[in-house]
C-alpha positions in Angstrom: -15.9 -55.8 -16.1 -15.3 -51.9 -16.0 -12.0 -50.4 -14.2 -12.2 -48.3 -11.5 -10.0 -45.9 -13.9 -13.0 -45.9 -16.3 -15.5 -44.9 -13.5 -13.4 -42.9 -11.4 -10.2 -41.9 -13.4 -9.1 -39.7 -11.0 -9.6 -40.8 -7.1 -7.6 -41.3 -3.8 -7.2 -44.4 -1.8 -7.3 -44.3 1.9 -5.5 -47.3 3.8 -7.7 -47.7 7.3 -4.7 -50.3 7.9 -2.6 -47.6 7.5 -4.6 -45.4 9.8 -4.6 -48.0 12.5 -1.1 -48.7 12.9 -0.2 -45.1 13.3 -2.6 -45.2 16.3 -0.7 -48.0 17.7 2.6 -46.3 17.1 1.1 -42.8 18.8 -0.2 -45.2 22.1 3.4 -45.7 22.3 4.4 -43.0 23.0 1.8 -42.1 25.8 2.3 -41.5 29.5 0.1 -43.6 31.6 -3.5 -42.5 31.9 -2.9 -40.1 29.0 -5.9 -41.0 26.0 -5.9 -39.8 22.4 -8.4 -36.9 20.9 -8.1 -37.5 17.2 -8.0 -34.6 15.3 -10.4 -34.8 12.2 -10.3 -31.2 11.2 -10.4 -30.2 7.4 -11.9 -33.1 6.4 -9.3 -35.3 8.5 -6.5 -33.8 6.7 -8.3 -34.5 3.0 -8.7 -38.1 4.2 -12.4 -37.9 5.1 -13.7 -36.7 8.4 -16.2 -39.1 8.7 -14.8 -42.3 7.8 -11.4 -41.7 9.5 -13.6 -41.0 12.7 -15.8 -44.2 12.3 -12.6 -45.9 11.9 -10.8 -44.7 14.7 -14.1 -45.3 16.9 -13.8 -49.3 15.9 -10.3 -49.0 17.4 -11.4 -47.4 20.6 -11.3 -43.8 20.1 -13.8 -41.4 22.3 -12.9 -38.0 21.8 -12.6 -36.1 18.4 -12.1 -32.7 17.7 -12.3 -30.4 14.5 -12.2 -26.7 13.8 -15.5 -25.2 12.8 -19.0 -25.3 14.2 -19.6 -26.8 10.7 -17.4 -29.7 10.7 -18.9 -31.0 14.0 -22.6 -30.9 12.9 -21.5 -32.7 9.6 -20.2 -35.2 11.9 -22.9 -35.2 14.2 -25.5 -35.3 11.2 -23.8 -38.8 10.1 -24.1 -40.3 13.4 -21.0 -39.6 15.1 -22.2 -39.8 18.8 -18.8 -39.0 20.6 -17.7 -36.1 22.2 -16.4 -33.8 19.4 -14.6 -30.5 20.4 -14.5 -27.7 18.5 -11.2 -25.8 18.8 -11.9 -23.1 16.5 -13.1 -19.4 17.6 -17.0 -19.6 18.9 -19.5 -16.7 17.8 -22.5 -15.3 19.9 -24.2 -16.3 16.7 -23.6 -19.6 16.5 -24.4 -20.6 20.0 -27.7 -22.4 19.8 -26.6 -24.8 17.4 -23.5 -25.6 19.1 -25.6 -26.8 22.1 -27.9 -28.4 19.6 -25.7 -30.7 18.3 -23.7 -31.2 22.0 -20.6 -30.2 20.7 -18.1 -29.0 23.3 -16.8 -25.4 22.5 -13.1 -24.2 23.3 -14.0 -21.1 25.0 -11.1 -18.0 24.3 -12.9 -15.1 25.1 -14.7 -14.5 27.9 -17.6 -12.1 25.7 -19.0 -15.8 24.9 -19.7 -16.9 28.5 -23.3 -15.2 28.7 -24.6 -16.4 25.3 -23.6 -19.9 26.5 -24.9 -19.9 29.8 -28.2 -18.4 28.8 -28.6 -21.1 25.8 -28.0 -24.1 28.2 -29.6 -22.4 31.3 -32.0 -25.5 31.1 -29.8 -28.7 30.6 -30.5 -30.8 33.6 -26.5 -30.6 34.1 -23.6 -28.4 33.8 -22.5 -28.3 29.8 -19.3 -28.7 29.4 -16.8 -26.5 27.8 -13.0 -25.9 27.8 -10.6 -23.2 28.3 -7.9 -21.7 26.0 -4.7 -20.8 28.0 -2.2 -18.1 25.9 1.1 -19.4 26.3 3.2 -18.4 23.4 1.1 -19.4 20.2 0.2 -15.7 19.8 -3.5 -16.7 18.5 -6.5 -18.1 20.7 -6.6 -17.8 24.3 -6.4 -16.1 27.6 -3.6 -14.8 29.3 -2.6 -17.2 32.7 -4.4 -14.1 34.6 -7.2 -13.7 32.5 -8.2 -17.1 33.1 -7.3 -17.5 37.1 -9.5 -14.5 37.2 -12.5 -16.0 35.0 -12.4 -19.3 37.2 -13.9 -17.1 39.9 -16.8 -16.2 37.9 -20.1 -18.2 39.0 -21.2 -19.1 35.3 -18.2 -21.5 35.0 -20.2 -23.8 38.1 -23.5 -23.7 36.1 -25.3 -23.7 33.8 -21.4 -24.5 32.1 -18.8 -26.5 33.5 -15.3 -26.5 32.6 -14.1 -29.6 31.5 -11.1 -29.1 30.1 -7.9 -26.8 30.0 -5.9 -26.5 27.2 -3.1 -24.4 25.6 -1.7 -24.6 22.0 2.1 -25.1 21.2 4.1 -23.0 18.7 6.8 -24.8 18.2 7.2 -28.1 19.2 8.6 -29.1 15.5 11.7 -26.7 16.0 15.3 -27.9 16.1 15.4 -25.4 19.7 13.6 -26.8 22.4 13.7 -23.8 24.8 10.7 -22.2 23.4 7.9 -25.1 24.0 9.4 -25.4 27.6 8.8 -22.0 28.3 5.2 -22.8 26.9 4.8 -25.8 29.2 6.8 -24.4 32.0 3.9 -21.7 31.7 1.3 -23.8 31.7 2.1 -25.9 34.0 2.4 -23.1 36.5 -1.3 -22.2 35.3 -2.1 -25.3 36.1 -0.4 -25.4 39.6 -2.2 -22.5 40.7 -5.5 -23.6 39.8 -4.8 -27.0 41.6 -3.9 -24.7 44.7 -7.4 -23.1 44.6 -8.9 -26.8 44.9 -10.4 -26.8 41.4 -10.2 -30.1 39.3 -10.3 -30.2 36.0 -11.1 -33.6 34.4 -9.2 -33.4 30.8 -6.0 -31.6 30.1 -4.9 -31.3 26.5 -1.7 -29.7 25.3 0.6 -32.1 23.2 0.1 -32.3 19.3 2.0 -34.5 17.0 5.4 -33.3 17.5 5.2 -33.0 21.2 3.8 -36.5 21.8 7.1 -37.6 20.5 9.3 -34.8 21.8 8.0 -33.5 25.3 6.3 -36.3 27.5 5.5 -33.8 29.8 2.9 -32.2 28.0 1.0 -35.7 27.5 -1.3 -34.8 30.5 -4.6 -36.6 30.3 -5.0 -36.3 26.4 -3.1 -35.6 23.7 -4.3 -34.2 20.1 -2.0 -36.4 17.2 -3.1 -35.0 13.8 -0.6 -35.5 11.3 0.9 -38.4 12.5 -2.3 -40.3 12.6 -2.0 -39.8 8.7 1.4 -40.9 8.3 3.7 -38.2 8.2 5.6 -35.8 10.7 7.5 -32.8 11.3 10.3 -33.5 13.8 13.7 -32.0 13.5 16.5 -34.4 12.1 17.8 -34.9 15.8 14.6 -36.5 16.9 14.4 -40.6 15.7 11.5 -40.6 13.1 8.4 -42.6 14.0 7.7 -45.8 12.7 4.8 -44.4 10.6 2.7 -45.2 7.3 1.3 -42.6 4.6 -2.8 -43.1 4.7 -3.5 -41.6 1.6 -2.7 -42.5 -2.1 -3.6 -40.0 -5.0 -4.1 -41.8 -8.4 -5.1 -40.9 -11.9 -5.1 -42.4 -15.6 -3.7 -41.5 -18.8 -6.5 -39.7 -20.7 -4.8 -39.2 -23.9 -1.3 -39.4 -26.1 0.3 -37.3 -28.1 3.9 -36.7 -29.7 5.1 -33.0 -30.1 8.1 -32.1 -32.2 11.2 -30.5 -31.2 10.8 -27.0 -30.6 7.0 -27.5 -29.5 5.1 -26.4 -26.5 3.0 -27.5 -23.9 0.3 -26.1 -21.8 -0.3 -22.2 -21.2 2.0 -19.7 -21.9 4.8 -22.1 -23.6 6.2 -22.4 -20.3 7.6 -26.0 -21.5 9.4 -25.9 -25.1 10.3 -29.6 -26.3 14.2 -30.0 -26.7 13.5 -33.5 -28.5 10.5 -34.9 -30.3 8.8 -35.5 -27.1 6.0 -38.2 -26.0 3.1 -36.5 -23.7 0.5 -38.0 -21.8 -2.3 -36.0 -20.4 -3.5 -36.7 -17.2 -7.4 -35.4 -16.0 -6.1 -34.1 -12.6 -5.2 -30.1 -12.0 -5.4 -27.5 -9.6 -9.5 -27.7 -9.5 -8.6 -31.2 -7.5 -5.6 -29.9 -5.5 -2.6 -30.4 -7.8 -0.9 -27.4 -7.0 0.1 -25.3 -9.6 3.1 -24.6 -8.1 4.1 -28.1 -9.7 4.1 -26.7 -12.7 7.6 -27.4 -14.7 8.7 -29.6 -11.7 7.7 -33.0 -9.8 7.1 -36.1 -11.1 4.1 -38.7 -11.5 4.8 -42.6 -11.6 3.6 -44.5 -14.8 4.9 -48.1 -14.6 6.5 -47.7 -11.3 9.3 -44.9 -13.0 9.3 -41.1 -12.7 7.5 -38.9 -15.3 8.0 -35.1 -15.1 5.4 -33.0 -15.2 5.5 -30.3 -17.9 4.0 -27.3 -18.8 1.5 -25.3 -16.4 -0.7 -27.4 -14.5 -4.3 -26.8 -15.5 -7.1 -26.4 -13.4 -8.4 -29.9 -15.1 -5.5 -31.3 -16.8 -1.6 -31.9 -16.2 0.6 -33.1 -18.7 3.5 -35.3 -18.3 7.0 -36.1 -20.3 6.6 -40.6 -21.3 9.0 -40.3 -24.3 11.6 -42.5 -21.7 8.5 -45.1 -21.1 7.3 -47.7 -23.8 4.3 -49.3 -24.8 2.2 -46.9 -22.9 -1.6 -46.5 -23.8 -4.5 -44.7 -22.8 -6.0 -45.5 -19.3 -2.3 -46.6 -18.0 -2.9 -46.2 -13.6 -0.8 -43.2 -12.8 0.6 -42.4 -9.1 0.7 -38.8 -8.0 1.3 -39.5 -4.5 1.7 -43.1 -3.2 3.6 -46.1 -4.3 4.0 -47.8 -7.8 6.0 -50.8 -7.7 9.5 -50.3 -6.3 9.2 -46.3 -6.7 7.2 -43.9 -4.3 5.9 -40.4 -4.0 4.3 -39.2 -0.8 3.3 -36.0 0.4 6.0 -34.6 2.1 8.3 -35.0 -1.0 5.4 -33.1 -3.2 5.5 -30.6 -0.4 9.4 -30.1 -0.7 8.9 -29.6 -4.1 6.9 -26.5 -3.6 8.0 -25.4 -0.5 5.2 -25.9 1.8 4.0 -28.9 4.4 2.3 -32.1 3.9 -0.3 -31.0 5.7 -1.1 -28.5 3.0 -0.8 -31.0 0.0 -3.2 -33.4 1.8 -5.7 -30.8 3.2 -5.7 -29.2 -0.2 -7.2 -32.3 -2.4 -10.4 -31.2 -3.4 -13.7 -32.5 -2.6 -14.1 -33.5 -6.5 -11.6 -36.5 -6.1 -13.6 -39.7 -4.6 -12.1 -40.8 -1.7 -12.0 -44.9 -1.9 -11.6 -46.8 1.6 -9.5 -49.8 2.2 -10.7 -51.6 5.0 -8.1 -52.2 7.9 
């Protein structure tokens, strides 16, 4: 029987049981009546948007969010029928495709509303949209004053309907909660003014992963977990860490073994010079697969349950590791770049620490030419 390492020398495994575990832990934080809108943008943070959405649907999640029109269309064309909210900017040229694929836009600029209204004028029921309030992120959204003025526009009674109201927290994972508290205070004040006008908005959502844990007053009717679904968090040390399980592992195999003498070099530009006779394993993964070039001469992989350091520059399609201290290696030996092997593990947050970034970037960066294999929940 052909081994998986022969067919797929480099691949990622996605553990749907870990995904289910993380969802269950997120739900434990929620206020009564609050539901989850799962964030599956950026290919579900590198995990595969369709498979993740289908798995979460089976676990009762009925609403999803993406960043762009094309991400929403891809899910629709793959058969996902649940409501899909598009969080990113909306352009006039995209309006007809939004409507054709029944995607819910987040409107951050009033100039788009006439085009939206025109596109849905023949719909039998008003078309749902969400409005975004800018409370401190400094990115997309109406000021509270602009938003209150907009709510008086008849266009929002028909053919459009304000189904949702949201804002985006800029510092929910920061050590000092002051800025987030100010944002939430501004958003609560806005909601109170809307209530005093006699308006009812069914879906109100603000909380990202960190705010789900730290700010229960941000739960409202929906929360928007992203990174916590996939097994990581960026909470400050002062917050108790949630019980999460990383969902994705990244694996490859040894493609070639060679020994270089003392003084020999590895990879481009000779950035690694051997201080002893060195056994080198060549691995078929590189920066074209999303394994960052910033990992050159830093970080490690797991072979035989032990760490082997990366040596030389990460190439487009290959990396090299020092396996001098490992015995009885062979071509085809399994290698773990993210995940657990034996008693040792390397997860995306550690990889992120090596290169001064966050686990989001590490996971999102894993390229499309790396196959995803799904382990059932």
